C-alpha positions in Angstrom: 2.3 16.8 106.9 -0.4 14.3 106.1 -3.0 17.1 106.4 -1.1 19.3 103.9 -0.9 16.4 101.3 -4.6 15.7 101.7 -5.4 19.4 101.2 -3.2 19.6 98.1 -4.7 16.5 96.5 -8.3 17.7 97.1 -10.1 19.2 94.0 -12.9 21.5 93.7 -16.3 19.7 93.5 -17.5 19.4 89.9 -14.1 20.1 88.2 -14.0 16.6 86.5 -17.6 17.0 85.3 -16.8 20.4 83.7 -13.8 19.0 81.9 -15.7 16.1 80.6 -18.5 18.3 79.4 -16.0 20.6 77.6 -14.3 17.6 75.9 -17.7 16.3 74.8 -18.5 19.7 73.3 -15.2 19.9 71.4 -15.5 16.3 69.9 -18.3 17.2 67.4 -16.5 20.3 66.3 -13.3 18.3 65.7 -15.3 15.7 63.8 -17.0 18.4 61.7 -13.6 20.1 61.0 -12.1 16.7 60.0 -15.0 16.0 57.6 -14.7 19.5 56.0 -10.9 18.9 55.6 -11.5 15.5 53.9 -14.2 17.0 51.6 -11.8 19.8 50.6 -9.0 17.4 49.9 -11.3 15.2 47.8 -12.5 18.2 45.8 -8.9 19.3 45.2 -8.0 15.8 44.2 -10.9 15.6 41.7 -9.9 19.0 40.3 -6.3 17.8 39.9 -7.4 14.7 38.2 -9.7 16.7 35.8 -6.8 19.0 35.0 -4.5 16.1 34.4 -7.0 14.5 32.0 -7.4 17.8 30.1 -3.6 18.2 29.8 -3.2 14.6 28.7 -5.9 15.1 26.1 -4.2 18.3 24.9 -0.8 16.5 24.6 -2.4 13.6 22.7 -4.1 16.0 20.3 -0.8 17.8 19.7 1.0 14.6 19.2 -1.6 13.4 16.6 -1.4 16.8 14.8 2.3 16.6 14.7 2.2 13.0 13.3 -0.2 14.1 10.6 2.0 17.1 9.8 5.0 14.8 9.4 3.0 12.5 7.1 1.9 15.4 5.0 5.5 16.7 4.7 6.7 13.3 3.8 4.0 12.9 1.1 4.8 16.3 -0.3 8.5 15.6 -0.3 7.9 12.3 -2.2 5.5 14.1 -4.7 7.9 16.9 -5.4 10.8 14.4 -5.9 8.6 12.3 -8.3 7.6 15.4 -10.3 11.3 16.5 -10.6 12.5 13.1 -11.6 9.6 12.6 -14.0 10.4 15.9 -15.7 14.0 14.9 -16.0 13.3 11.4 -17.3 10.6 12.6 -19.7 13.3 14.5 -21.6 15.4 11.3 -21.8 12.6 9.1 -23.4 13.6 9.9 -27.0 17.1 8.8 -26.2 15.8 5.6 -24.6 13.7 5.0 -27.6 16.7 5.3 -29.9 18.6 2.8 -27.7 15.7 0.4 -27.9 15.5 0.7 -31.7 19.2 0.2 -32.0 19.0 -2.9 -29.9 16.2 -4.3 -32.1 18.3 -3.8 -35.2 21.4 -5.2 -33.5 23.1 -1.9 -33.8 23.8 -1.4 -30.1 27.4 -2.3 -30.1 30.8 -1.0 -28.9 30.9 2.1 -26.8 27.4 3.1 -27.7 26.2 -0.2 -26.1 28.0 0.6 -22.9 26.7 4.1 -22.7 23.1 3.0 -23.6 23.1 0.3 -20.9 24.5 2.7 -18.3 21.8 5.2 -19.1 19.1 2.6 -18.8 20.5 1.5 -15.5 20.5 5.0 -14.1 16.9 5.6 -15.3 15.9 2.3 -13.6 17.5 3.3 -10.3 15.5 6.6 -10.5 12.3 4.5 -10.5 11.6 4.5 -14.3 9.7 1.4 -15.3 9.0 0.3 -18.9 5.6 -1.4 -19.7 3.7 -2.6 -22.7 3.9 -6.1 -24.2 2.5 -7.6 -27.3 -0.6 -9.7 -26.7 -1.8 -8.0 -23.6 -5.3 -6.6 -23.4 -5.7 -3.0 -24.4 -6.1 -0.7 -21.4 -6.9 3.0 -22.3 -5.3 4.1 -19.0 -2.0 2.5 -20.1 -2.1 2.4 -23.9 -2.5 4.8 -26.7 -3.9 3.2 -29.9 -2.2 4.5 -33.0 -3.3 1.7 -35.3 -6.5 -0.3 -35.4 -7.5 -3.5 -37.2 -9.8 -6.6 -36.9 -8.6 -10.1 -36.4 -10.2 -13.5 -35.9 -7.3 -14.5 -33.7 -8.4 -12.3 -30.7 -11.4 -12.4 -28.5 -11.0 -8.9 -27.0 -9.3 -5.7 -28.0 -5.6 -6.7 -27.9 -2.3 -4.9 -28.3 -0.9 -6.8 -31.3 2.2 -4.5 -31.8 4.1 -2.2 -29.5 5.1 0.9 -31.5 6.7 2.6 -28.5 6.9 1.3 -25.0 5.3 3.1 -22.1 7.1 4.5 -19.1 6.0 5.2 -15.5 7.4 6.1 -12.1 5.4 4.4 -9.4 1.8 4.9 -10.3 2.6 8.1 -12.3 2.3 7.5 -16.1 5.1 9.3 -17.9 4.1 8.2 -21.3 1.5 5.6 -22.3 2.5 2.7 -24.5 1.8 3.5 -28.1 0.4 0.4 -29.7 -1.5 -1.1 -32.6 -4.7 -2.9 -31.5 -6.9 -5.5 -33.0 -10.5 -6.2 -32.2 -12.5 -9.4 -32.9 -14.0 -9.4 -36.3 -17.6 -8.1 -36.4 -20.1 -10.9 -36.2 -17.3 -13.5 -36.0 -18.8 -15.3 -33.0 -22.3 -15.4 -34.6 -20.9 -16.5 -38.0 -19.0 -19.3 -36.3 -22.2 -20.3 -34.4 -24.2 -20.3 -37.6 -21.6 -22.5 -39.3 -21.7 -24.9 -36.5 -25.5 -25.1 -36.6 -25.4 -25.6 -40.4 -23.0 -28.4 -40.0 -25.1 -30.1 -37.3 -28.2 -29.7 -39.5 -26.4 -31.2 -42.5 -25.3 -34.2 -40.4 -28.8 -34.7 -39.2 -30.1 -34.6 -42.7 -27.6 -37.1 -44.0 -28.5 -39.5 -41.3 -32.2 -39.2 -42.2 -31.5 -40.0 -45.8 -29.7 -43.1 -44.9 -32.7 -44.4 -43.0 
């Protein structure tokens, strides 16, 4: 029985050496295969990241274009509304002028006063603004000069009388203020300077005579 066990446990000479050699040969192949797999995964990951970056850039570009489109639509909507409101209110300006003249002459009374004030309130809510005040500097972008004169009381071209108030909606001028303007008298500054110099010279001469 001992002899059979001994014979069963015995191995062929060189069997272990052959197995070790085969394992040693397979190790570099496994390492090379693992390296190739890692390289392939890294390449796939890089391509995926590149694709993700491209898609993200496309989405950002589309979002920016959409935002610009919304802004254009909003600007167009506001512009169209302003044009429509301006066209409506422009036809009401003669009525508003009549209401203003009636108020100046203290004729805006009774039911006419209530209707006039209601109309002015509605026009104001629609964005209509009145401008033009006596004494303000003349601005050709805001004022239309219907009368012209010279005055020693002004130092620059000035609106001395408002013949018709101006109206605007936002920055859009519906009608410029129609005004009478006055300019400084020609040579007024130089004449005043000459008069001052003459007075100073006379005073100096009087002082010399006393000595």
